[in-house]
N, CA, C and O atoms as a Tinker XYZ file with bonds, in Angstrom:
   500  protein
     1  N    -55.101000  -25.085000   87.633000    73     2
     2  CA   -54.731000  -25.471000   86.290000    64     1     3
     3  C    -55.299000  -24.617000   85.287000    63     2     4     5
     4  O    -56.492000  -24.316000   85.333000    81     3
     5  N    -54.466000  -24.169000   84.307000    73     3     6
     6  CA   -55.050000  -23.272000   83.338000    64     5     7
     7  C    -54.264000  -23.373000   82.096000    63     6     8     9
     8  O    -53.081000  -23.706000   82.169000    81     7
     9  N    -54.816000  -23.116000   80.966000    73     7    10
    10  CA   -54.011000  -23.006000   79.697000    64     9    11
    11  C    -53.071000  -21.982000   79.741000    63    10    12    13
    12  O    -53.417000  -20.860000   80.110000    81    11
    13  N    -51.854000  -22.239000   79.392000    73    11    14
    14  CA   -50.774000  -21.268000   79.496000    64    13    15
    15  C    -50.507000  -20.420000   78.372000    63    14    16    17
    16  O    -50.217000  -19.236000   78.544000    81    15
    17  N    -50.589000  -20.979000   77.147000    73    15    18
    18  CA   -50.467000  -20.124000   75.924000    64    17    19
    19  C    -50.733000  -21.128000   74.752000    63    18    20    21
    20  O    -50.881000  -22.342000   74.897000    81    19
    21  N    -50.775000  -20.405000   73.508000    73    19    22
    22  CA   -50.860000  -21.165000   72.313000    64    21    23
    23  C    -49.672000  -21.567000   71.844000    63    22    24    25
    24  O    -48.824000  -20.708000   71.605000    81    23
    25  N    -49.410000  -22.848000   71.641000    73    23    26
    26  CA   -48.083000  -23.432000   71.272000    64    25    27
    27  C    -48.025000  -23.298000   69.719000    63    26    28    29
    28  O    -47.083000  -22.687000   69.213000    81    27
    29  N    -48.989000  -23.842000   68.961000    73    27    30
    30  CA   -48.873000  -23.756000   67.500000    64    29    31
    31  C    -50.324000  -23.960000   66.894000    63    30    32    33
    32  O    -51.247000  -24.485000   67.518000    81    31
    33  N    -50.407000  -23.479000   65.602000    73    31    34
    34  CA   -51.568000  -23.712000   64.840000    64    33    35
    35  C    -51.211000  -24.569000   63.681000    63    34    36    37
    36  O    -50.034000  -24.794000   63.400000    81    35
    37  N    -52.136000  -25.014000   63.052000    73    35    38
    38  CA   -51.946000  -25.827000   61.827000    64    37    39
    39  C    -52.974000  -25.630000   60.775000    63    38    40    41
    40  O    -54.179000  -25.553000   61.015000    81    39
    41  N    -52.394000  -25.546000   59.500000    73    39    42
    42  CA   -53.325000  -25.331000   58.380000    64    41    43
    43  C    -52.933000  -26.493000   57.391000    63    42    44    45
    44  O    -51.960000  -27.187000   57.685000    81    43
    45  N    -53.552000  -26.712000   56.378000    73    43    46
    46  CA   -53.263000  -27.827000   55.454000    64    45    47
    47  C    -53.296000  -27.382000   54.044000    63    46    48    49
    48  O    -54.099000  -26.529000   53.665000    81    47
    49  N    -52.438000  -27.945000   53.264000    73    47    50
    50  CA   -52.381000  -27.740000   51.805000    64    49    51
    51  C    -52.460000  -29.037000   51.183000    63    50    52    53
    52  O    -52.231000  -30.003000   51.912000    81    51
    53  N    -52.744000  -29.240000   49.964000    73    51    54
    54  CA   -52.842000  -30.581000   49.264000    64    53    55
    55  C    -51.409000  -31.225000   49.206000    63    54    56    57
    56  O    -50.373000  -30.571000   49.088000    81    55
    57  N    -51.485000  -32.564000   49.304000    73    55    58
    58  CA   -50.267000  -33.384000   49.296000    64    57    59
    59  C    -49.397000  -32.986000   48.077000    63    58    60    61
    60  O    -49.970000  -32.854000   46.995000    81    59
    61  N    -48.160000  -32.799000   48.156000    73    59    62
    62  CA   -47.250000  -32.530000   47.011000    64    61    63
    63  C    -47.201000  -31.157000   46.674000    63    62    64    65
    64  O    -46.575000  -30.827000   45.666000    81    63
    65  N    -47.862000  -30.175000   47.483000    73    63    66
    66  CA   -47.930000  -28.766000   47.102000    64    65    67
    67  C    -46.892000  -27.942000   48.053000    63    66    68    69
    68  O    -47.042000  -26.728000   48.192000    81    67
    69  N    -45.982000  -28.545000   48.613000    73    67    70
    70  CA   -45.061000  -27.843000   49.477000    64    69    71
    71  C    -44.268000  -26.791000   48.852000    63    70    72    73
    72  O    -44.048000  -25.743000   49.459000    81    71
    73  N    -43.787000  -27.022000   47.576000    73    71    74
    74  CA   -43.044000  -25.905000   46.987000    64    73    75
    75  C    -43.841000  -24.674000   46.652000    63    74    76    77
    76  O    -43.312000  -23.562000   46.643000    81    75
    77  N    -45.115000  -24.868000   46.376000    73    75    78
    78  CA   -45.923000  -23.673000   46.136000    64    77    79
    79  C    -46.315000  -23.073000   47.494000    63    78    80    81
    80  O    -46.426000  -21.853000   47.617000    81    79
    81  N    -46.524000  -23.917000   48.514000    73    79    82
    82  CA   -46.778000  -23.412000   49.828000    64    81    83
    83  C    -45.666000  -22.540000   50.371000    63    82    84    85
    84  O    -45.899000  -21.518000   51.016000    81    83
    85  N    -44.445000  -22.978000   50.090000    73    83    86
    86  CA   -43.157000  -22.289000   50.648000    64    85    87
    87  C    -43.150000  -21.085000   49.889000    63    86    88    89
    88  O    -42.869000  -20.061000   50.511000    81    87
    89  N    -43.434000  -20.984000   48.517000    73    87    90
    90  CA   -43.379000  -19.732000   47.750000    64    89    91
    91  C    -44.327000  -18.656000   48.386000    63    90    92    93
    92  O    -43.991000  -17.477000   48.500000    81    91
    93  N    -45.479000  -19.129000   48.769000    73    91    94
    94  CA   -46.453000  -18.102000   49.280000    64    93    95
    95  C    -46.075000  -17.804000   50.817000    63    94    96    97
    96  O    -45.910000  -16.626000   51.132000    81    95
    97  N    -45.947000  -18.701000   51.682000    73    95    98
    98  CA   -45.794000  -18.423000   53.018000    64    97    99
    99  C    -44.373000  -17.805000   53.399000    63    98   100   101
   100  O    -44.269000  -16.873000   54.196000    81    99
   101  N    -43.358000  -18.366000   52.800000    73    99   102
   102  CA   -41.891000  -18.014000   53.044000    64   101   103
   103  C    -41.589000  -16.831000   52.006000    63   102   104   105
   104  O    -41.013000  -15.817000   52.401000    81   103
   105  N    -41.972000  -16.972000   50.728000    73   103   106
   106  CA   -41.525000  -15.915000   49.744000    64   105   107
   107  C    -42.390000  -14.612000   49.860000    63   106   108   109
   108  O    -41.871000  -13.510000   50.037000    81   107
   109  N    -43.801000  -14.816000   49.744000    73   107   110
   110  CA   -44.575000  -13.669000   49.737000    64   109   111
   111  C    -44.862000  -13.115000   51.198000    63   110   112   113
   112  O    -44.790000  -11.908000   51.426000    81   111
   113  N    -45.174000  -13.993000   52.128000    73   111   114
   114  CA   -45.344000  -13.430000   53.409000    64   113   115
   115  C    -44.268000  -13.197000   54.325000    63   114   116   117
   116  O    -44.390000  -12.480000   55.319000    81   115
   117  N    -43.103000  -13.859000   53.967000    73   115   118
   118  CA   -41.811000  -13.673000   54.672000    64   117   119
   119  C    -41.782000  -14.433000   55.933000    63   118   120   121
   120  O    -41.023000  -14.040000   56.818000    81   119
   121  N    -42.537000  -15.504000   56.129000    73   119   122
   122  CA   -42.485000  -16.275000   57.319000    64   121   123
   123  C    -41.199000  -17.134000   57.287000    63   122   124   125
   124  O    -40.758000  -17.456000   56.184000    81   123
   125  N    -40.551000  -17.537000   58.435000    73   123   126
   126  CA   -39.289000  -18.264000   58.416000    64   125   127
   127  C    -39.637000  -19.755000   58.616000    63   126   128   129
   128  O    -40.316000  -20.098000   59.584000    81   127
   129  N    -39.181000  -20.638000   57.717000    73   127   130
   130  CA   -39.275000  -22.008000   57.962000    64   129   131
   131  C    -38.364000  -22.547000   58.905000    63   130   132   133
   132  O    -37.197000  -22.157000   58.954000    81   131
   133  N    -38.842000  -23.455000   59.688000    73   131   134
   134  CA   -37.849000  -24.194000   60.757000    64   133   135
   135  C    -37.963000  -25.624000   60.572000    63   134   136   137
   136  O    -38.942000  -26.066000   59.970000    81   135
   137  N    -37.097000  -26.372000   61.010000    73   135   138
   138  CA   -36.972000  -27.778000   60.938000    64   137   139
   139  C    -38.112000  -28.446000   61.655000    63   138   140   141
   140  O    -38.514000  -28.034000   62.743000    81   139
   141  N    -38.623000  -29.476000   61.037000    73   139   142
   142  CA   -39.534000  -30.384000   61.794000    64   141   143
   143  C    -38.752000  -31.413000   62.570000    63   142   144   145
   144  O    -37.564000  -31.601000   62.305000    81   143
   145  N    -39.350000  -32.064000   63.484000    73   143   146
   146  CA   -38.593000  -33.108000   64.171000    64   145   147
   147  C    -38.465000  -34.211000   63.289000    63   146   148   149
   148  O    -39.347000  -34.484000   62.475000    81   147
   149  N    -37.307000  -34.926000   63.417000    73   147   150
   150  CA   -36.996000  -36.084000   62.435000    64   149   151
   151  C    -38.149000  -37.011000   62.334000    63   150   152   153
   152  O    -38.442000  -37.512000   61.248000    81   151
   153  N    -38.854000  -37.276000   63.479000    73   151   154
   154  CA   -39.896000  -38.231000   63.535000    64   153   155
   155  C    -41.224000  -37.846000   62.647000    63   154   156   157
   156  O    -42.092000  -38.665000   62.343000    81   155
   157  N    -41.229000  -36.551000   62.309000    73   155   158
   158  CA   -42.383000  -36.071000   61.503000    64   157   159
   159  C    -42.029000  -35.670000   60.076000    63   158   160   161
   160  O    -42.858000  -35.237000   59.276000    81   159
   161  N    -40.727000  -35.849000   59.817000    73   159   162
   162  CA   -40.228000  -35.281000   58.446000    64   161   163
   163  C    -40.934000  -36.138000   57.238000    63   162   164   165
   164  O    -41.219000  -35.543000   56.199000    81   163
   165  N    -41.170000  -37.306000   57.353000    73   163   166
   166  CA   -41.743000  -38.145000   56.277000    64   165   167
   167  C    -43.211000  -37.933000   56.082000    63   166   168   169
   168  O    -43.796000  -38.607000   55.234000    81   167
   169  N    -43.867000  -37.027000   56.819000    73   167   170
   170  CA   -45.187000  -36.855000   56.681000    64   169   171
   171  C    -45.690000  -35.762000   55.698000    63   170   172   173
   172  O    -46.886000  -35.565000   55.486000    81   171
   173  N    -44.799000  -35.149000   55.182000    73   171   174
   174  CA   -45.083000  -33.974000   54.140000    64   173   175
   175  C    -45.248000  -32.733000   54.951000    63   174   176   177
   176  O    -45.245000  -32.756000   56.182000    81   175
   177  N    -45.400000  -31.592000   54.203000    73   175   178
   178  CA   -45.670000  -30.393000   54.945000    64   177   179
   179  C    -44.389000  -29.711000   55.331000    63   178   180   181
   180  O    -43.306000  -30.208000   55.024000    81   179
   181  N    -44.495000  -28.504000   56.043000    73   179   182
   182  CA   -43.323000  -27.864000   56.746000    64   181   183
   183  C    -43.773000  -27.002000   57.755000    63   182   184   185
   184  O    -44.962000  -26.687000   57.793000    81   183
   185  N    -42.952000  -26.573000   58.593000    73   183   186
   186  CA   -43.240000  -25.719000   59.796000    64   185   187
   187  C    -42.595000  -24.367000   59.672000    63   186   188   189
   188  O    -41.489000  -24.227000   59.151000    81   187
   189  N    -43.327000  -23.344000   60.172000    73   187   190
   190  CA   -42.975000  -21.939000   60.113000    64   189   191
   191  C    -42.879000  -21.426000   61.655000    63   190   192   193
   192  O    -43.479000  -21.995000   62.566000    81   191
   193  N    -42.078000  -20.319000   61.833000    73   191   194
   194  CA   -42.037000  -19.696000   63.064000    64   193   195
   195  C    -42.379000  -18.267000   62.907000    63   194   196   197
   196  O    -41.896000  -17.599000   61.993000    81   195
   197  N    -43.264000  -17.745000   63.843000    73   195   198
   198  CA   -43.539000  -16.355000   63.825000    64   197   199
   199  C    -43.555000  -15.960000   65.346000    63   198   200   201
   200  O    -44.410000  -16.366000   66.134000    81   199
   201  N    -42.547000  -15.147000   65.662000    73   199   202
   202  CA   -42.368000  -14.928000   67.086000    64   201   203
   203  C    -42.377000  -16.207000   67.998000    63   202   204   205
   204  O    -41.540000  -17.090000   67.810000    81   203
   205  N    -43.241000  -16.296000   68.899000    73   203   206
   206  CA   -43.299000  -17.477000   69.773000    64   205   207
   207  C    -44.201000  -18.571000   69.191000    63   206   208   209
   208  O    -44.215000  -19.680000   69.725000    81   207
   209  N    -44.925000  -18.315000   68.161000    73   207   210
   210  CA   -45.858000  -19.201000   67.593000    64   209   211
   211  C    -45.396000  -19.982000   66.397000    63   210   212   213
   212  O    -44.818000  -19.409000   65.474000    81   211
   213  N    -45.621000  -21.215000   66.385000    73   211   214
   214  CA   -45.221000  -22.050000   65.287000    64   213   215
   215  C    -46.513000  -22.224000   64.344000    63   214   216   217
   216  O    -47.626000  -22.317000   64.860000    81   215
   217  N    -46.355000  -22.263000   63.074000    73   215   218
   218  CA   -47.478000  -22.511000   62.061000    64   217   219
   219  C    -47.080000  -23.854000   61.374000    63   218   220   221
   220  O    -46.117000  -23.908000   60.609000    81   219
   221  N    -47.800000  -24.860000   61.652000    73   219   222
   222  CA   -47.485000  -26.114000   61.004000    64   221   223
   223  C    -48.318000  -26.106000   59.728000    63   222   224   225
   224  O    -49.517000  -25.828000   59.735000    81   223
   225  N    -47.675000  -26.402000   58.708000    73   223   226
   226  CA   -48.414000  -26.484000   57.315000    64   225   227
   227  C    -48.260000  -28.008000   57.034000    63   226   228   229
   228  O    -47.207000  -28.510000   56.639000    81   227
   229  N    -49.423000  -28.702000   57.278000    73   227   230
   230  CA   -49.609000  -30.115000   56.982000    64   229   231
   231  C    -50.120000  -30.322000   55.588000    63   230   232   233
   232  O    -50.466000  -29.364000   54.897000    81   231
   233  N    -50.173000  -31.607000   55.151000    73   231   234
   234  CA   -50.812000  -31.957000   53.919000    64   233   235
   235  C    -52.044000  -32.740000   54.207000    63   234   236   237
   236  O    -52.147000  -33.496000   55.173000    81   235
   237  N    -52.952000  -32.528000   53.344000    73   235   238
   238  CA   -54.226000  -33.149000   53.452000    64   237   239
   239  C    -54.968000  -32.999000   52.102000    63   238   240   241
   240  O    -55.125000  -31.895000   51.580000    81   239
   241  N    -55.413000  -34.144000   51.562000    73   239   242
   242  CA   -56.253000  -34.096000   50.353000    64   241   243
   243  C    -57.690000  -34.189000   50.733000    63   242   244   245
   244  O    -58.059000  -34.747000   51.766000    81   243
   245  N    -58.512000  -33.615000   49.855000    73   243   246
   246  CA   -60.022000  -33.753000   49.992000    64   245   247
   247  C    -60.582000  -32.661000   50.864000    63   246   248   249
   248  O    -61.801000  -32.606000   51.027000    81   247
   249  N    -59.801000  -31.810000   51.422000    73   247   250
   250  CA   -60.312000  -30.718000   52.343000    64   249   251
   251  C    -60.998000  -29.614000   51.426000    63   250   252   253
   252  O    -60.492000  -29.223000   50.374000    81   251
   253  N    -62.189000  -29.161000   51.933000    73   251   254
   254  CA   -62.883000  -28.135000   51.232000    64   253   255
   255  C    -62.491000  -26.832000   51.860000    63   254   256   257
   256  O    -63.292000  -26.313000   52.637000    81   255
   257  N    -61.265000  -26.207000   51.591000    73   255   258
   258  CA   -60.796000  -25.145000   52.266000    64   257   259
   259  C    -61.576000  -23.798000   51.853000    63   258   260   261
   260  O    -61.592000  -22.857000   52.646000    81   259
   261  N    -62.190000  -23.717000   50.671000    73   259   262
   262  CA   -62.981000  -22.611000   50.357000    64   261   263
   263  C    -64.322000  -22.464000   51.110000    63   262   264   265
   264  O    -64.927000  -21.393000   51.175000    81   263
   265  N    -64.739000  -23.601000   51.667000    73   263   266
   266  CA   -65.970000  -23.625000   52.283000    64   265   267
   267  C    -65.921000  -23.380000   53.781000    63   266   268   269
   268  O    -66.919000  -23.675000   54.439000    81   267
   269  N    -64.887000  -22.885000   54.360000    73   267   270
   270  CA   -64.764000  -22.668000   55.862000    64   269   271
   271  C    -64.497000  -21.209000   56.097000    63   270   272   273
   272  O    -63.984000  -20.427000   55.296000    81   271
   273  N    -64.904000  -20.969000   57.268000    73   271   274
   274  CA   -64.477000  -19.475000   57.863000    64   273   275
   275  C    -63.152000  -19.599000   58.667000    63   274   276   277
   276  O    -62.536000  -18.592000   59.014000    81   275
   277  N    -62.727000  -20.860000   58.956000    73   275   278
   278  CA   -61.464000  -21.042000   59.749000    64   277   279
   279  C    -60.376000  -20.246000   59.080000    63   278   280   281
   280  O    -60.291000  -20.136000   57.857000    81   279
   281  N    -59.547000  -19.696000   59.943000    73   279   282
   282  CA   -58.441000  -18.897000   59.362000    64   281   283
   283  C    -57.379000  -18.460000   60.389000    63   282   284   285
   284  O    -57.653000  -18.510000   61.589000    81   283
   285  N    -56.223000  -18.049000   59.977000    73   283   286
   286  CA   -55.219000  -17.367000   60.798000    64   285   287
   287  C    -55.388000  -15.876000   60.536000    63   286   288   289
   288  O    -55.773000  -15.450000   59.447000    81   287
   289  N    -55.091000  -15.109000   61.563000    73   287   290
   290  CA   -55.134000  -13.648000   61.275000    64   289   291
   291  C    -53.648000  -13.185000   61.662000    63   290   292   293
   292  O    -53.121000  -13.473000   62.737000    81   291
   293  N    -53.110000  -12.516000   60.764000    73   291   294
   294  CA   -51.831000  -11.939000   61.008000    64   293   295
   295  C    -51.979000  -10.394000   61.318000    63   294   296   297
   296  O    -52.478000   -9.580000   60.541000    81   295
   297  N    -51.424000  -10.089000   62.683000    73   295   298
   298  CA   -51.487000   -8.693000   63.014000    64   297   299
   299  C    -50.331000   -7.981000   62.404000    63   298   300   301
   300  O    -49.206000   -8.463000   62.530000    81   299
   301  N    -50.527000   -6.830000   61.729000    73   299   302
   302  CA   -49.506000   -6.093000   60.953000    64   301   303
   303  C    -49.581000   -4.708000   61.325000    63   302   304   305
   304  O    -50.589000   -4.256000   61.866000    81   303
   305  N    -48.503000   -3.963000   61.048000    73   303   306
   306  CA   -48.416000   -2.387000   61.341000    64   305   307
   307  C    -48.750000   -1.610000   60.191000    63   306   308   309
   308  O    -48.763000   -0.383000   60.282000    81   307
   309  N    -49.040000   -2.223000   59.050000    73   307   310
   310  CA   -49.387000   -1.480000   57.850000    64   309   311
   311  C    -50.248000   -2.278000   56.985000    63   310   312   313
   312  O    -49.731000   -2.854000   56.027000    81   311
   313  N    -51.579000   -2.389000   57.220000    73   311   314
   314  CA   -52.369000   -3.301000   56.502000    64   313   315
   315  C    -52.478000   -2.870000   55.001000    63   314   316   317
   316  O    -52.675000   -3.724000   54.136000    81   315
   317  N    -52.354000   -1.579000   54.704000    73   315   318
   318  CA   -52.399000   -1.166000   53.266000    64   317   319
   319  C    -51.182000   -1.709000   52.437000    63   318   320   321
   320  O    -51.296000   -2.007000   51.249000    81   319
   321  N    -50.060000   -1.813000   53.112000    73   319   322
   322  CA   -48.874000   -2.372000   52.424000    64   321   323
   323  C    -49.214000   -3.914000   52.037000    63   322   324   325
   324  O    -48.983000   -4.380000   50.921000    81   323
   325  N    -49.744000   -4.578000   53.016000    73   323   326
   326  CA   -50.033000   -6.007000   52.719000    64   325   327
   327  C    -51.138000   -6.091000   51.630000    63   326   328   329
   328  O    -51.035000   -6.921000   50.727000    81   327
   329  N    -52.151000   -5.277000   51.703000    73   327   330
   330  CA   -53.109000   -5.317000   50.589000    64   329   331
   331  C    -52.588000   -5.094000   49.262000    63   330   332   333
   332  O    -52.999000   -5.755000   48.309000    81   331
   333  N    -51.636000   -4.130000   49.139000    73   331   334
   334  CA   -50.995000   -3.919000   47.788000    64   333   335
   335  C    -50.110000   -5.076000   47.371000    63   334   336   337
   336  O    -50.154000   -5.546000   46.234000    81   335
   337  N    -49.325000   -5.511000   48.302000    73   335   338
   338  CA   -48.362000   -6.667000   48.050000    64   337   339
   339  C    -49.126000   -7.726000   47.552000    63   338   340   341
   340  O    -48.799000   -8.239000   46.481000    81   339
   341  N    -50.209000   -8.171000   48.246000    73   339   342
   342  CA   -51.005000   -9.419000   47.986000    64   341   343
   343  C    -51.808000   -9.205000   46.636000    63   342   344   345
   344  O    -51.918000  -10.144000   45.848000    81   343
   345  N    -52.326000   -8.060000   46.393000    73   343   346
   346  CA   -52.990000   -7.753000   45.063000    64   345   347
   347  C    -51.879000   -7.883000   43.999000    63   346   348   349
   348  O    -52.141000   -8.468000   42.948000    81   347
   349  N    -50.716000   -7.394000   44.208000    73   347   350
   350  CA   -49.709000   -7.620000   43.176000    64   349   351
   351  C    -49.213000   -9.072000   42.834000    63   350   352   353
   352  O    -48.638000   -9.367000   41.786000    81   351
   353  N    -49.521000   -9.965000   43.891000    73   351   354
   354  CA   -49.284000  -11.347000   43.810000    64   353   355
   355  C    -50.467000  -12.126000   43.117000    63   354   356   357
   356  O    -50.456000  -13.343000   42.930000    81   355
   357  N    -51.487000  -11.278000   42.759000    73   355   358
   358  CA   -52.695000  -11.891000   42.171000    64   357   359
   359  C    -53.656000  -12.416000   43.187000    63   358   360   361
   360  O    -54.505000  -13.217000   42.796000    81   359
   361  N    -53.628000  -12.075000   44.399000    73   359   362
   362  CA   -54.566000  -12.491000   45.380000    64   361   363
   363  C    -55.791000  -11.573000   45.327000    63   362   364   365
   364  O    -55.700000  -10.360000   45.141000    81   363
   365  N    -56.961000  -12.242000   45.506000    73   363   366
   366  CA   -58.200000  -11.519000   45.579000    64   365   367
   367  C    -58.421000  -10.969000   46.955000    63   366   368   369
   368  O    -58.503000  -11.701000   47.942000    81   367
   369  N    -58.522000   -9.586000   47.003000    73   367   370
   370  CA   -58.661000   -9.097000   48.426000    64   369   371
   371  C    -60.193000   -8.922000   48.663000    63   370   372   373
   372  O    -60.951000   -8.458000   47.811000    81   371
   373  N    -60.571000   -9.335000   49.894000    73   371   374
   374  CA   -62.057000   -9.306000   50.331000    64   373   375
   375  C    -62.038000   -8.340000   51.585000    63   374   376   377
   376  O    -61.211000   -8.508000   52.481000    81   375
   377  N    -62.936000   -7.370000   51.620000    73   375   378
   378  CA   -63.065000   -6.567000   52.805000    64   377   379
   379  C    -63.800000   -7.427000   53.858000    63   378   380   381
   380  O    -64.702000   -8.195000   53.524000    81   379
   381  N    -63.404000   -7.284000   55.103000    73   379   382
   382  CA   -64.007000   -8.068000   56.247000    64   381   383
   383  C    -65.041000   -7.134000   56.892000    63   382   384   385
   384  O    -65.073000   -5.921000   56.687000    81   383
   385  N    -65.819000   -7.756000   57.629000    73   383   386
   386  CA   -66.836000   -7.125000   58.405000    64   385   387
   387  C    -66.029000   -6.171000   59.337000    63   386   388   389
   388  O    -65.119000   -6.615000   60.035000    81   387
   389  N    -66.361000   -4.915000   59.337000    73   387   390
   390  CA   -65.515000   -3.985000   60.259000    64   389   391
   391  C    -65.714000   -4.420000   61.820000    63   390   392   393
   392  O    -66.723000   -4.914000   62.323000    81   391
   393  N    -64.504000   -4.108000   62.433000    73   391   394
   394  CA   -64.366000   -4.342000   63.838000    64   393   395
   395  C    -63.956000   -2.996000   64.439000    63   394   396   397
   396  O    -62.929000   -2.486000   63.991000    81   395
   397  N    -64.610000   -2.381000   65.365000    73   395   398
   398  CA   -64.167000   -1.119000   65.796000    64   397   399
   399  C    -62.719000   -1.171000   66.314000    63   398   400   401
   400  O    -62.364000   -2.117000   67.018000    81   399
   401  N    -61.836000   -0.133000   65.968000    73   399   402
   402  CA   -60.468000   -0.198000   66.437000    64   401   403
   403  C    -59.547000   -0.873000   65.589000    63   402   404   405
   404  O    -58.371000   -0.976000   65.939000    81   403
   405  N    -59.992000   -1.389000   64.413000    73   403   406
   406  CA   -59.100000   -2.289000   63.471000    64   405   407
   407  C    -59.304000   -1.869000   62.059000    63   406   408   409
   408  O    -60.369000   -1.366000   61.702000    81   407
   409  N    -58.331000   -2.061000   61.267000    73   407   410
   410  CA   -58.418000   -2.106000   59.818000    64   409   411
   411  C    -58.054000   -3.497000   59.507000    63   410   412   413
   412  O    -57.151000   -4.064000   60.121000    81   411
   413  N    -58.749000   -4.078000   58.545000    73   411   414
   414  CA   -58.645000   -5.506000   58.294000    64   413   415
   415  C    -59.174000   -5.868000   56.929000    63   414   416   417
   416  O    -60.129000   -5.255000   56.453000    81   415
   417  N    -58.566000   -6.864000   56.282000    73   415   418
   418  CA   -59.031000   -7.522000   55.099000    64   417   419
   419  C    -58.689000   -8.983000   55.123000    63   418   420   421
   420  O    -57.909000   -9.457000   55.949000    81   419
   421  N    -59.286000   -9.676000   54.205000    73   419   422
   422  CA   -58.895000  -11.161000   54.107000    64   421   423
   423  C    -58.689000  -11.574000   52.665000    63   422   424   425
   424  O    -59.246000  -10.938000   51.770000    81   423
   425  N    -58.012000  -12.482000   52.435000    73   423   426
   426  CA   -57.723000  -13.242000   51.071000    64   425   427
   427  C    -57.726000  -14.669000   51.366000    63   426   428   429
   428  O    -58.032000  -15.138000   52.462000    81   427
   429  N    -57.356000  -15.375000   50.287000    73   427   430
   430  CA   -57.235000  -16.813000   50.426000    64   429   431
   431  C    -55.804000  -17.218000   49.831000    63   430   432   433
   432  O    -55.360000  -16.672000   48.821000    81   431
   433  N    -55.133000  -18.188000   50.511000    73   431   434
   434  CA   -53.802000  -18.619000   49.994000    64   433   435
   435  C    -54.050000  -19.377000   48.794000    63   434   436   437
   436  O    -55.203000  -19.690000   48.498000    81   435
   437  N    -53.022000  -19.712000   48.049000    73   435   438
   438  CA   -53.210000  -20.509000   46.826000    64   437   439
   439  C    -53.952000  -21.880000   46.870000    63   438   440   441
   440  O    -54.212000  -22.546000   45.867000    81   439
   441  N    -54.255000  -22.214000   48.125000    73   439   442
   442  CA   -55.016000  -23.567000   48.313000    64   441   443
   443  C    -56.382000  -23.301000   48.805000    63   442   444   445
   444  O    -57.124000  -24.261000   49.010000    81   443
   445  N    -56.806000  -22.041000   49.026000    73   443   446
   446  CA   -58.029000  -21.751000   49.515000    64   445   447
   447  C    -58.161000  -21.473000   51.050000    63   446   448   449
   448  O    -59.236000  -21.128000   51.541000    81   447
   449  N    -57.118000  -21.626000   51.721000    73   447   450
   450  CA   -57.156000  -21.271000   53.172000    64   449   451
   451  C    -57.347000  -19.734000   53.400000    63   450   452   453
   452  O    -56.637000  -18.918000   52.812000    81   451
   453  N    -58.279000  -19.392000   54.227000    73   451   454
   454  CA   -58.627000  -18.079000   54.606000    64   453   455
   455  C    -57.453000  -17.418000   55.403000    63   454   456   457
   456  O    -56.937000  -17.915000   56.404000    81   455
   457  N    -57.112000  -16.263000   54.840000    73   455   458
   458  CA   -56.027000  -15.522000   55.610000    64   457   459
   459  C    -56.508000  -14.029000   55.895000    63   458   460   461
   460  O    -56.936000  -13.272000   55.024000    81   459
   461  N    -56.379000  -13.736000   57.181000    73   459   462
   462  CA   -56.780000  -12.299000   57.517000    64   461   463
   463  C    -55.548000  -11.544000   57.935000    63   462   464   465
   464  O    -54.657000  -12.076000   58.598000    81   463
   465  N    -55.514000  -10.188000   57.498000    73   463   466
   466  CA   -54.562000   -9.192000   57.955000    64   465   467
   467  C    -55.171000   -8.225000   58.713000    63   466   468   469
   468  O    -56.154000   -7.668000   58.224000    81   467
   469  N    -54.760000   -7.882000   59.904000    73   467   470
   470  CA   -55.558000   -7.001000   60.758000    64   469   471
   471  C    -54.467000   -6.066000   61.476000    63   470   472   473
   472  O    -53.438000   -6.500000   61.994000    81   471
   473  N    -54.841000   -4.739000   61.428000    73   471   474
   474  CA   -54.031000   -3.690000   62.058000    64   473   475
   475  C    -54.798000   -3.003000   63.107000    63   474   476   477
   476  O    -55.876000   -2.497000   62.797000    81   475
   477  N    -54.355000   -2.927000   64.332000    73   475   478
   478  CA   -54.900000   -2.089000   65.409000    64   477   479
   479  C    -54.741000   -0.672000   65.077000    63   478   480   481
   480  O    -53.675000   -0.260000   64.620000    81   479
   481  N    -55.830000    0.160000   65.300000    73   479   482
   482  CA   -55.636000    1.544000   65.031000    64   481   483
   483  C    -54.948000    2.248000   66.119000    63   482   484   485
   484  O    -54.387000    3.316000   65.872000    81   483
   485  N    -54.940000    1.752000   67.297000    73   483   486
   486  CA   -54.302000    2.420000   68.474000    64   485   487
   487  C    -53.390000    1.147000   69.145000    63   486   488   489
   488  O    -53.771000    0.579000   70.169000    81   487
   489  N    -52.277000    0.816000   68.516000    73   487   490
   490  CA   -51.546000   -0.318000   69.091000    64   489   491
   491  C    -50.967000   -0.021000   70.467000    63   490   492   493
   492  O    -50.570000    1.104000   70.770000    81   491
   493  N    -50.934000   -1.022000   71.254000    73   491   494
   494  CA   -50.276000   -0.897000   72.618000    64   493   495
   495  C    -49.083000   -1.697000   72.691000    63   494   496   497
   496  O    -48.948000   -2.629000   71.899000    81   495
   497  N    -48.190000   -1.437000   73.561000    73   495   498
   498  CA   -46.948000   -2.184000   73.742000    64   497   499
   499  C    -45.861000   -1.637000   73.006000    63   498   500
   500  O    -44.750000   -2.163000   73.061000    81   499
């Protein structure tokens, strides 16, 4: 028996902030919203799809999002494009500790969640 794959990840935003969350995640980042199961629709938040992975954006009050290193890292093919786009949206860009073979930076979403953008220098596949 083994773990087969990652099914989904979850981040949280404050209760009632779904419209602002959709503007950032769907509008700025271009992620596709998908329907939540009917049994979960009354709980707030929304779900996104990126290739085979779902990103569940849940709602939670009282979380100290700025105090954590927890994050999602989006692999991109042009990290500089994303840096310029996010700066143009008013995001503060923070350089990450270098990792050999990658270009990367991080920012925070409008709610304080850490978001990393990473580009392999020698992509495979």
